[in-house]
C-alpha positions in Angstrom: 56.9 76.8 -51.0 56.4 73.2 -52.2 56.2 70.7 -50.7 54.1 72.2 -47.8 54.1 70.9 -45.2 57.7 69.7 -45.7 60.4 67.7 -43.7 63.0 69.3 -43.8 63.4 70.8 -47.3 61.0 72.9 -49.3 61.6 74.8 -52.5 60.6 78.3 -53.3 60.0 79.1 -57.1 59.4 82.5 -58.2 59.7 84.7 -61.4 60.8 88.1 -61.8 60.1 90.4 -64.9 63.4 92.4 -64.8 66.7 92.4 -63.1 65.9 93.2 -59.4 67.4 92.9 -55.9 65.9 89.8 -54.3 65.7 89.2 -50.5 64.2 86.0 -48.9 63.7 85.8 -45.1 62.5 83.1 -42.8 60.7 84.0 -39.7 59.3 81.8 -36.9 55.7 82.1 -35.9 56.8 84.7 -33.2 57.9 87.0 -35.7 61.6 86.5 -35.1 64.1 86.4 -38.0 65.5 83.2 -38.2 67.5 83.1 -41.4 68.1 85.7 -44.2 68.6 83.0 -46.7 69.2 85.0 -50.0 70.1 88.4 -50.7 71.2 89.0 -54.5 70.7 91.0 -57.5 69.2 88.7 -60.0 68.4 88.6 -63.5 64.9 88.4 -65.0 63.4 85.0 -65.3 62.4 82.1 -63.2 64.3 81.0 -60.1 64.2 78.2 -57.5 65.6 78.6 -54.0 65.7 75.4 -51.6 65.4 76.1 -47.9 66.7 73.4 -45.5 64.9 73.6 -42.3 66.8 70.7 -40.5 68.2 73.0 -37.9 64.7 74.3 -36.9 62.1 72.6 -34.8 58.8 71.6 -36.0 56.1 74.4 -36.4 55.0 77.3 -38.7 57.5 79.5 -40.5 56.7 82.7 -42.5 58.8 83.1 -45.7 59.1 86.7 -46.8 60.4 87.6 -50.3 61.2 91.1 -51.3 61.5 91.7 -54.9 62.3 95.3 -55.9 59.4 97.2 -54.2 57.1 94.3 -53.7 56.9 92.0 -50.6 55.1 88.7 -50.8 54.7 86.4 -47.7 54.1 82.8 -47.4 53.4 80.3 -44.7 55.1 76.8 -44.4 54.8 74.1 -42.1 57.8 72.1 -41.0 56.8 68.7 -39.7 59.6 66.5 -38.3 
């Protein structure tokens, strides 16, 4: 995610080598699912997703991306 820390918007840029199912989920630090922000079948290439955390409180959030069989986790800090 960029920028990180952010207030209240951050961009998640990613690339996929072939058409795949993509799921992006946002969790709070306790591990509770806050938002399932994106669930889509996407074409190969580079993509950007913008997450707006204006409805959330300041803190650390975990961004979980599932692309086909691969799971990638990122940490982002929301500062208000």
